[in-house]
N, C-alpha and C positions, 0 to 999 in steps of 0.2 A: 298343597305343595309338599312333596316328600323329598328331603335331601338324600342324595345317593353318595356323594363323595365331596369332601372339603379339603383343599390343599392351600397352605399359606406359608409365606416366607417373609422375614423382616417385619412381622406384624405383632406389635405389643410384646407379649410374653414369649413370642416364638421368633427369635432372630434367625434361627436355622430352619431349613425346610421341614415341614410336618404335614402329615396327611391323616384324615379321619375318614374311615370307610363305614357308612351306615347300612350297607347291604346286609340283609338277613337279620336285622335287629328290630324286634317289636317295641322295645323300650330301651332308651339310652339315658344314662346319667353321667354327668361330669363331676368327679369327686377328687378333691385335693386340698392342700393347704392354701392359705391366703396368698395370692400372687402367683399361684401355680399356672394360671391361664384358663380357668373355667369360663370366666366372662369374655375372654378374648375370642373363644370359639363362637359365641353368640354375636359378638361384634363383627367377626369376620363374615358370618352369614348376612348380617345387616348391611355391611359395606358392599358385599358382592351384589346384593339385590338393589340397594338404593343409593350407594356411594356416600353413605353417612354412617356415623357411629350411633349406638343405642343411647348415648348420653350427650352428644353434641352434634347437631345437624349442620353446623356451619364450617367447622375446620377439621376435616378428616385427616389432615397431615399429622395430627397428634397421635394417630394410630401407629405411625412408623416406630419400630423398636429403637431403643437407645443405641447410638453409634452405627445404625444401619443407614445406608445411602438411599435405599428404596424398599418398598414393600409390594408384594403381589399376592392376590387371592384368586383361587379358582374354585367355583361351586358348580357341581352337577346335580340337577334336581329333576323330579318327575312331576308333571302337572297335566291333568286332563289327557293322560295317555301319551304325552310327548315328553321326550327327554331333552333337556336344555342344559347348556354349559355356558357360564358367564366367567370371563377372565378380566381382571382389572389389575393395573400396575400404577403406582404413584412414586415419584422421586422426591427426595427431601428438599432439593434446591432448585430443580428445573421443573416448573409447573407444566411446561409444554411437552415434556418427554413421557407423559403418562400414556397408557394403552387401555382401551375399553372395547371388549369384543363379546358378542353374544352369538351362539350357534345352536340351531335346532338339530340335534344329532339324528333325528328321524327324517326330516324333510330336506335338510341341507341349507335352510335359510340362515343368512349371516347378516349381522348388524354391526357397524363400526361407529366410533366416536361416543363420547360420554353422554351427551344429550339424547342421541338416538337410542342408545342402549337403555337409558333410564326410562324413556317413554315406552319402549317395547315391553320391558319387564312389567311396568305398571299396567299395560293393557293385557298382558298374559295373566297376571295374578288378579286383576280387577281390584287392586287396592294399592294405596300409596304408603309412604313412609309412616305418617302419623297413625293411620289405621292399623298397620302392621304392628306398631308398638303397643297398641291398645288391645288387639284381639289375637295376636300371633306370638309375640315375643315375651311380653310382660317383664320388662327389664327391672333390675333392682332399684327400689325406691320409686318406681313409676308404674307398678302393676295395676293400680286402681284408677288410672286416668280415664278409662271408658266408664267405669262405675260412677265416678264422682264428677264427670264432666258436666258443663252446662248443657241445657237442652238443645241449644242451637248447634253447638259444636258436636254433641253426640249425634244429632240428626245428620249432619254432614258426613261423619264417619260411617254411619249405618247406610246411608245412601250409596257411598262408595263401596261398602261391603256387599250390598245386595245387587250391585250392578246398575242401580238406578242412574248413576252418573253416565253410564254408557248410553242409556236411552236419551238423556239430556244432550249428550254429545251428538247422538244421531239426529236429534231435532235441530240442533244448531247447524250441523252439517247440511241438513235438508234445506234450511233457510238460506245458507250461503250458496248451495248448489242451485236453488230456485232462482236466486238473483243472478248468478253467473250464467245459468242456462237461458234466462230471459234475454240477457244481453247478446249471447251467442246467436239465439234465434233471430233477433232483430238484425244482427249483422249479416246472417246468412240470407235472410229475405232481401236485404238491401243489395247484396251481391247478385242474387238471382234476378232482381228486377232490371238490372243493367244488361242482361243477356237476351238474345233473340228467343222468341217463343218456340221456334223450330230451327235449331242450329243446323241440322242436317240438310233441310230444304234450302236454306240460305246458302250453304256451301255449294250445292248443286247449281243454282242459278249463277253464282259468281264464276264457277268453273266454265260454264258455257260461254259467258261474255269474254272471259280471258282467252279462250281458244280462238274465237273470231278475231280478236285484236291481234293475236300472235300470227295468224294466217296473213293479215294485211301487212304486218311488219315484214314477213318473208317476201311478199310481192314487191313492196317498195325497195327492199334491200337489193333484189335482182335488178330492178329498173335503175337504181342509183349506180350500181356497179357497171351496167351496160353503157349508160350515158357518160359516166366518168371515163371509161375506156375509149369511147368514140371521140370525146373532147380531147383526150390526150393525143390520139392519133392525128386529129386535125391540126392541133398545135404543133406537134413534132414535125409533120410533113411540111407545113407552112414555114416553120422556122428553118428546116433543112434547105428548102428552095431559096429562101432569102439568103442563107449563109453561103450557098454556092455562088449566087450572083455577086455578093459582097466580096468573096474571095477572088473572083475573076477581075473585078474592078480594082481591088487593092493591089493585085499582082501587076496590072498594067501601070498603076501609079508609081510603083517602086522600081521600074525598069531603069537601067543605066546605059543608054545608047552611045555616050561619048567616052567610054573606057579606053578604046584603042588610041584616040588622039591624045589623051592625057598622058598615057604611058610613053608615046613617041617623043613628046616634048621633054620628059624627065631623063632619058637615057644619056645624052651628051654631058649634062651637068653632073651626074653621078660619076662618070668616068674621070673627069678632071679632079674632083675631090679625092678620089681614091689614089691618084698618082702623088699628090702632095702629102698625103698621110704616110706613104711609104718612105719618103725622104726624112720626115720628122722621126719616124721609128728608128732609122739607122743612127741618127745623132744620139738619141736617148740610150741606145744599146752601148755605144762606145763610152759615154760618160759613166754609165753604171759599172762597166768593167774596171776603169781606172779608180773609181771610188772604192771598189772592193779591195784592190791592191793596197791602197793607202790605209784603209781601215785595219787590215791584217797586220801591217807593220806597227801601227800605233798600239794595237791590242797586245802585240808581243812585248813591246817595251813596258806597258802597264802591268802585264803578268809578271815581269821581273821586279815589280815594285819601284820602277824608276820613271813613273809618270810625272807630268808637269807639277801637280800639286804635291806629290811625295818629295820631289827634289827640292822644291821651294822650302818645305818644312825641314828637310835634312840640312839645308844650308844654314837655316836659323839655329838649329841645334848645334851644329859644328862650330859656329861662330862663338857660342857661349862656353864650349867645353874647356878651353885652357884656364879661364878665370875660375870656374867652379872647381876644377880639379885642384888648383892651388889653394883655395880656401879650405877644402876638405882635408888636404894634407896638413895644414897648420893646426886645424882643430884636433886632428888625430894626435899630434905630438903633445898638445896641451892636456888632453885627457889622460895620457900615459903618466905625465908628471904628477897630476892631481891624485891619481890612484895610489901612487907611492906615498904621498903625504898622508892620506887617510889611513893607510895600513899602519904607519908609525903611531898615529894618534890612538888607534884601537889598542895597540899593545900597552901604551901608557895608562889608559883608562882601566884595563884589566888588572894591572898591578895595584893601583889605588884601591879598587874595589876589594881585592883580596885582603889588604891590610885592614880596612874597616870591618870586614866580616870577622876577622880573627879577634879584634878587640871587642866586638859585640858579643861573641861567645863567652868571653871572660866576664862580662857584666850580667849574664843571664841568671846566675844563682841569687843575686840580690833582688832582682825583679820578681823571681818566683816566690821568694820569701815574703815580699810585700803583698803579692796577689793572694797568697795563702792566708795571711793575717787578715786581709779585708774580707775574704770569703768566710773565715771562722767567725769574725765579728758579726756579719750579716746573719749567718745561721744561728748564732747565739741569741741575737735579738728576736728572730722569728720564733725560736723555741721559747723565749721568755714570754712572748705573746700567748703561745699555746698553754704554758704553765698558768698564767693568770686567768685565761679563759676557763680551763678545767677547774681551777680553784673556785671561781665564781659558780660554776655548775655544781660542784660538790657542796658548797655552802647552801645554794638554793635547794638542792635535793634534801639536805638535812632539815631545812625549814619546812619543806613539804611533808616530811615524815612526821614532824610535830603536828602539823595541821590535820593530816589524815587520822592520826591517833586520837585527837580530840573529837573529830567528827564521828569516829566509830564508837567511842564511849557514849556520845550523845544519842546515837541511833539505837544502841542496846537498851538504854534507859527507856526510849520511846516504845520498844517492843514489850517490855515488861508492863508498862502502863496499859497498852492496848489489850494484852492478854487478860489482865485483871478485869476489864470491862465486859468480856465475853460471857463469863459464867452466869451472872444474874439474868442476862438477856436470854440465854439458853433455857433457863428454868421458866422464864415468862412464856416462851414459845410453846413448851410442852403443856403448860396450863391452858393456853388459848386453844390448842388442838383438842384437848379433852373437852372443852366447852362446845366446840363445833360438832364433835362426834355425838355428844349428848343431845344437842338441839336437833341434829339430823335424825337421830333415832326416834325422838318424840314426833317429828313431822311425818316420818314414814309410817309410824303407828296410826296416826290420824288419817293418812291417805288410804291405808289398808282398810281401816274401819269404814271409811266413806265408800270405797270400791265395793266392799262386801254388801253394804246397805243398798247400793245401786243394783247389784246383781239380784239380791233378794227381793227388790221391789218388783221385778218381772216374774217372780215365782209365786205360785199359789199352792194351796194344799193339794197334794196328789202329784205335783211335778217332781221330776227327778232332781235330787240335789246335785249340783255341778261338781261337788267335791267327792262325796262318797257314793253317788249314783243311786241313792235310796230314795224312795218316795217320801215326800214331806208329809208330816202328820196333819190331821184335821185341826183347824184352829191355828194354823201357822201364821205368825205375824212377823214381818221383817223388822229387824232392829233399826233404830234410828241412826243415821250417819252423823259424822262429826259436823259441828256447826261451822258456818263460814267464818265467824269471829275467831273460833279456836284455830282454824287453819291459818288465818291471816296472822294471828299472834305467833304461831309456831314458825311460820315462814320469816317473820320479822326477827325472831330470836336467832334463827339460822343465819340470816343476813348479817346481823350485828356480830355474831360469833366469828363469822368468816372475815368480816372487816377487821376485827381485833386480831385475828390470827395472821392476816396478811400484814398488818402494821407491825406485829411482833417479828414476823419473818423478815421484813425489810430492815428493822433495827438490828436483828442478829446478823443479817447478811452484811450490813454496813460495818458492824463491829469486826466481823471476821475479815472483811476487806481491809479495814484499817490495820489489823494484825499482819495480814499478808503484805500490805504496803510497807509497814515498819520493818518486817523481817527482810523484805527485798532491799530496802534502803540500808539496813545494817550489813547485809551481805555485800552490797556494793561498796560501802565504806571500808569493810574489812579487806576487800579485794584491792581498793585504792591504797590502803595502808601497806599491804604486802608489796604492791608495785612500787610505791615510794621508797620502801626499804631496799628493794632490788636496784632501783635507780641510784640510790645513794652508794650502794656497794660498787656498782659499775663506775660511777664518777670518781670514787676514792681510788679505785685501782688505776684509772687513767692518770690521776694526778701523781700517784707513786711512780708510774712508768715514765712520765715526762720529767719528773725530778731527776731520775737516774740519767736520762738522755741529756738534760741540761748540765749535769755534773760532768758527763763525758766531754761535752763541748767546751766546758770551762777549762778542763785539763789541756785541750788542744790550744787554747788561748793563753796558756801558762798562768791560769788562775785556779781558784778552788771554790767548790760549792758543796755544803754538807747536806746531801740528799736525805740521809736518815733523820737528821734533826728536823728538817723541813717537813717530812712525812709525819713524824711524831706530833709536831705542832698542828698539822692539819687534822690528825685524828682527834686531838683534844678539842679543836674548834667544832668539828662536825658532831661530836658526842654532845657537847654543850648545846648546840642548836637543835639537835633531834630530840632531846629530853626536856627542852624548855617549852612550856605551853604558850607563852606570850612572846611572839617574835618581835615585839616593839621595843623590848628592853635590852636586846643584844644586837650589836653591830657586827656583821660578819667580816667586814673589811678590817676592823680593829683586831679581830681574833687572829687573822693571818697576816698582819702588817709586818712582823719580822721576816717572814718568807719573802714578801714583796721587796723589802729593803735589800736582802741578800741578792735577789735577782738583779736589781738595779745596779748594785756595786759591781757584780761580774760583767754586766753589759758595758758599763763605763770603762772599765779597765781594758777590755778587749778592743774597744773602739780607739782608745788612746794608743795602744801598741800598734794597731794597724796604720794610724796616721804617721807615726814615727818611721816605720819601715818604708812606707810609700814615699816620704820626703827623701830618705837616703837613696832610694832607687832612682828617683828623678834627677838628683844631683849627679849621680854616676853616669847617667846616659845622656845628659844634655849636650856634652862636647861631641859625642858620636852622632847625635842627630844633626848638628851643624855640618859635620864633614859629609854625612850621607846626603844632605840637601845640596851641597856644592857639587858632589859627584853626580847627582841626578841631573843638575843643570848642564854639566860638561857632556854627559851622555846624550842629552837632548840636542845640544848644538852639533855634536858629531853625527848623530842620526840624520839631522837635516842636511848636513854637508854630503853625506853618503847618498841621500835621496836625490839631491841636486845633481851630483856627478852621474848617477845612473840615468836621470832624465836627459842630461846633455849627451850621454853616450847613445841613448836611444834615438835622439834627434839626429845625431851625426850618421848613424847607421841608416836611418830612413832617407836622409838627403842623398847618401851615396847610392842607395837602392833606386831612388828616383832617377838619378843621372844614368845608372846602368840600364834602367828601363827605356830611357830616351835613346840610348845607343842601340839597344836591341831592336828598336822600332825602325832604324835606318835600313836602307837597301843592303842586301848581302854583299854586293861588290864593294860598298863603302866600308862595311864593318870589318872586312878582311884587312884593310889598311891600318885600322886603329889598334892600339895595344890591348892585351887580354883584360887588364883591370882599368875601369873607368877613371880611377883616381890618378893613374899614371899618364894620362893624355897631356902632351906638350904642345907648344905653339907651332913647331915645325911640322908635326904630323897633322895638325889641324889645318895648316895652309895647304898641304898636299891634297887633303881630302876636299877642300873647298874648290881647288882647280878641277878635280874630276867631276864634281857636281855641276860646275859651270859649263863644261863641255857637253854633258848630257842634256842640259836645258836648251842649248843652242840647236842640237840635233832634233829634238822633239818639236821645237818651234817651227822649223822648216817644214816638217811633215804636216803639221796642222794648217799651215798657210796654203800648201798645195791642195789639201783636202777641201778647204773652203772654196777655192777656185773651181774645182770639179763640181761641187754641189750647186754653185751658181749657174753653171752650164745646164745642169739637170732641171733646175727650176725654169729657165728660159724655154727649153724644149717643151716642158709640161704646159706652159701658158699657151704656146703656139698650137699644141694639140687640142686644147680646150676650145680655142677660137675656131679651129677647123671643124670641130664637132658641132658647134653652134651654127656655123654656116651650112653644114650638111643637113641639119635638122630643119632649117627654114626652107632651103632650096629643094630638098628631095623627100625627107621623112614626112614632113607635114602634108604635102600634096598626096603622097602615097597613102597616108593614114585616112585622109578625107575620102579618097576613092575606095579604100577598103571598107569604110563604114557604110558607104552607099551600097556596095556589093553585098555586105552582110544583111542590110535591110531587104534587098531584093531576094536573097536566099531565104530569109525568115518568111517573107510573103509566099514564096514557093512552097515552104513546109506547110503553112496554114492552108494553102490551096489544095495540096495533096491530101490533107486530113479530111477534106470534104468529099473525097471520092470513096465509093463503097469498098474498093480493093486498093486502099492506099498503100504505096510501096515507097518507103523512105530511102531505099538503097539506090534508086535511080537518080537522086539529086547529087551533084558534085560536092566533094569534100573541100572545106576551106583550106588554103595553103598553110603549111606549118611555118615557112619562112616568108617574111614580108618583102620579097624581092620583086623587081619589075617583071621578070620573066614568069614567076609563079603566079602573080596576080593576073597577068595577061591570059594565061591558060585557064584559070578559074572563071574569068569573065566570059570567055568564048563558050565554055561548057554550060554555064548557067543560062545563057541566052537561048540555047537550043532546047533545054528542058522546059523553060517557062512557056514557050510557044505551044508545046504539046499539052501542058496543063490547062491552058485557057480553053482549048477545044473540048476537053473532057468535062470541065465544069459546066459548060453550056448544056450538055446532054443530061447530066445529073439533076440540074435545076428543073428541067422540063418534067422528068419522072416524078419528083416530089410534088409538083403542083397537081398532077393527076391523082395521086393518093389522097391529098387533102380534099379534093372535090368529092371523091367516093365516100369518105367518112362523114362529110356534111350531109349527104343524102341520107345516111343511116340515122343521124340525129333527128332529121325532120320526120322520119318514120316513127321514132320513139315518141315524139311529141303528139302524134296523132292518136296513140293508144293510151295516153295518160290524161285524157280529158276529164276523168272523174276526180282528179286530185286538185284540191283548192289551190288557186294561184298559178296553175300551168296554162299557158296560152297555146291553143292548137297550132296557130300560125307561127309560133316562135321556132327558130332554128336550133335552139339549145346549145349553141356553140360557146357561150360565155359561162364561166363557172358560177356566176350568180344565178343562172337559170336553175341550178340544183337546189337552191334554198327552199322552195315550196316542197320539193320531194323530201328533203331532210327534215323539215318541220313536221310534215305529215307522218313520216316514219317515227319521229320522237314522240308525237302525240299518241300514235297507236301503241308504241312500246310502253309508255307511261300507263295507258289504259289497261294493257295486259298485266302489268306489274301490280296495279291497284286491285284489279279483280282477283289476282292470285293471292294477294295479302288478305282480302276479304274472305276468300275461300278458306285459307289457312286458319284465320282467326275463328271462323265459324266451325271448322272441323275441331280445333282445339277446345272449343266450348261444349262439344257434344257430351263428353264424359263428366266435366265439372258440373254442367247443368243437371245431369241425371243424379250425380252424387248429392248436390245441394237439395234437389227435390226429395231424395230419400232421407237426408239428414233432417230436413225441416219436419217431415212427417214423424220421424222417430223422436225428435226433440219435443214436439208438441205432446206426444204420449207420455214421455218421461216427465215433462213439466207438470202434467196433471197429477202423476203419482207423487211427486215431491210436494205438491200443494196439499195433498191429503195428509202426508206425514207432518207438515208444518202446522196444520190446523189441529190434528188429533193429539200429538205428543206434547201437550202443554201440562205443566206441573199441577195445576188445579184440577185437571181432568183425570190424569192418569198416574203421574209420578208420585204425587202425594199418597194416593190410594195404595200404590204398590209398596212404598216405603212403610206405611202404617201396617199393612197386612203382614209383611215379612218381619217387622219389629215384634208384633204380637206372637208370631210363630217362634221367633228367636227367644223371647222372654219365657214362653211356655217351656221350651226345652231347657233353658238355663235354670228355670225354677225347679224343674225335676232334678237336674244335676246338683243344684245347691242343696236340695233336700237330702240326696244321697250322700253328699260330702259332709253334712252337719247332722246326720242321724235324724232327719226330718224336722229339724228345729226351725229352719228358715226357708223362705222362698222369695220370689220376685213378684212385686205388684206391677200394675200396668204401666207405670211411669218410672221404671227402674228403681223404685224404692224397695225397701226390705220389709217383708211381712213375717212376723213370728207365727209359726203354724199353730202353736198351742193356744195363744191368746188372740190371734187375729189382728194384733196391733200393727199398723204400718208406720214406719219411721225412715228417716234419711239414712243413706249408707254410711255417712260419717260417724254415726253413733255406734257402729260395729267396732270391736277390738281389732288390733292389727291382724291377728290370725284369721278372724272371721271375715275381715275385708279381703284378705288374700284369697280365701275360698270362694267368695262371691265373684271376684275378678276372674278366677280360674274357671268358674262355671260359665261366665259370659264368653271367655276365650274358647272354651270347648264346644259351646252351643253351635257355632257354624259347622264345626266338624261333624257333629252328630246329625245336624240338619241335612247334611249331604250323604247320610247313610253310614256314617262311621260307627264303630263299636268299641267297647272297652277292649284293650289288647291290640288294636290295630296300630300300625307304626306310621310315623310321619305327621305332617300338618296338612290340613285342608283349609281352603279359603271359602 
């Protein structure tokens, strides 16, 4: 396998895209600092071929570069004259997003998916991952795996390298194919046994039988069609003859011979009824005309709004008008007087209110002074609380300064003690290190002496010295090596010296840690002390500020507070507390007690002044409060009276409006008599209007009475007309209706009789009369009698003709029965006129049709089996030949017979080449024995590979790795790898 080009991205030391081109290079070396990416190139080749790294076969995701989301590798290589390119991609988080693809750039073959690509590459290279690491790559720290492997593992790697595994795979495949092919042959023989021996001949016999059956089906179809047509003709002709006879008989039954006598009896009765109907119609017309006149007069009166109901309502309204008008006029006068009284009360209340307001303004300065004194007293007390709070904070801050100062002094002393303990421990560590160095030098000298004795033990007089390369003199004797006891004692001294050094190091580290801890604590306490002093400064400044503010408020309360003296006293107290180391002997509250007493005195004086001014203000305003209360009650009573007067005025206006609405609803002629305002209506006017209403009621009452009499006449005439209609129905209409129904039945019979004639003409029948009068019915009956006589004669002739046709068709059926004697179930003497006589023919036809269909199916199945039978015959013969060949492979490719011999033969050849290469690499000092052991060429001694030094072991592993390359014709100076 020769690499051509390697491209990688996001791979270990190559987060960015990189490409290595091997074209035209006989020898390539990767040179660079540690971590530059030399091993990453070899890992990239290993990952591209086997999807694993050279140092971890389980988790290739570790190959992704730091902070990269994915890695990709593309390797193009040449093997056995074919160029291949493998592309692989892996994502850091999504295991399903990877891509694995192999392409043969010469043949176009492509393989996808990880497993398929892995298997194809292994088949192409004829080696797997483990073999590749032992004979192709030789990774760091693992180059001697093939050399030092156990015999069983080495044999497995060599079998894979020599391709013996491929032969084993072939044998296993032959076994599987032999088993599978045996099953397929048995299945094919089973299928063939179920087919005809000669499918083509069977198809020909079935075709002939099907043709004969189909011809019989055609003959029977023709006979069934002929018999069916003749049966239909006999049936239709017989039915037509019977229908003509029935129609003539029915026509005679429906005849009406007494129509003229019935009509003659009805004519005088109908004339009498018609005369009486004329008289009643004249009376009804006169009554309707008078009713119309009366209705018009009444509607005219109602349109003027002076109907009976309207006038009754108007009379009731007019009767109440004088009393209502008088009441409304009295209420109006009362409301006017009450309004004047309320106006006078309003003026009096306004004057009293102005007087009270003036005196209230005069008392306001005293009230304001009282309120100001109360406010100053409250603010002074609040500020006193602030002063006391800040005093406590300042004294507490001073005490904290004293405590932090003490803690800082203590921490500084602890630092000094810790630093004093470091110096002797430092000296002890230097002494322990010197002892370790001396012990190690002694042990190295003993090891060097022992290694030189081991090398000299393999040398003899005349051998080249491995140091100076000169021949050893005769009588050369190797010096004795160091004894095991001396080495053990030296190692024990080294161990004890190292233990002592570690113990001293730990003690020194602990001491230095203690110094660091003490210095950190001292620094922290110093910081706390500075912070406490800053807090004290801020607290003192706050107290000085609130002292000044309290003094300003005391001036407003007409008192005095010495802020400077209080601040000086605070300074003395905080100084004493901050410099005193024991806070249990000083009481902060006693140090600032004079300040607290001055604060309490000012607060008490301000509160006393505020109480005095508040009492004076209350005494001055008490009389005004009484007068204001009385004035408020008077205003409330006046407001209620005004509200009551307004409600009464609204009620009065609404009552007058309702009376006006009642007058507006009266008829127009009556409203014209009344005055313009409803409240001005008097008794005389109301009496006049009542007389007019009474006259109108009398007039409309007379009109309604006359209208009632006319309508009674109309009802009487209507009853007489209904009675006459009932009499006409019984005496004339019902006999005429019965006669008409009989004539209609006679006409329907004539229509049915005409339909039986071949040239039926419905136009010669008379039309039924549109009017059911006696004259019209008489004309219709006369015409119908003439037409029906002619129809009866024609029906007799038509019936005779149909009987002749039926006889001729029956003769044809008898002839058909004579020629169907070969059909099972057909009687030659039968006339075949009944439909059941067709059943034997239909059954025979169905049987022949089924026979034809079955024979055609047999023919089709036989034809369909011609090619499958031939294919199965061919496949069985070919399968039997292939089964014999597979049986040979299964028997011969057995490990004991062939594979073991092949592996041993190739192993001996490989060791021979590797031994020559190892001699060239070691100046003919070493070679390989037959079992992968090392032989010294000078002495002939054979020993295990593990006795070689590291460099010698690497050369032996390199010789084994290069041996397959030279075994396939390689030379020194060729490029690439060979498997």
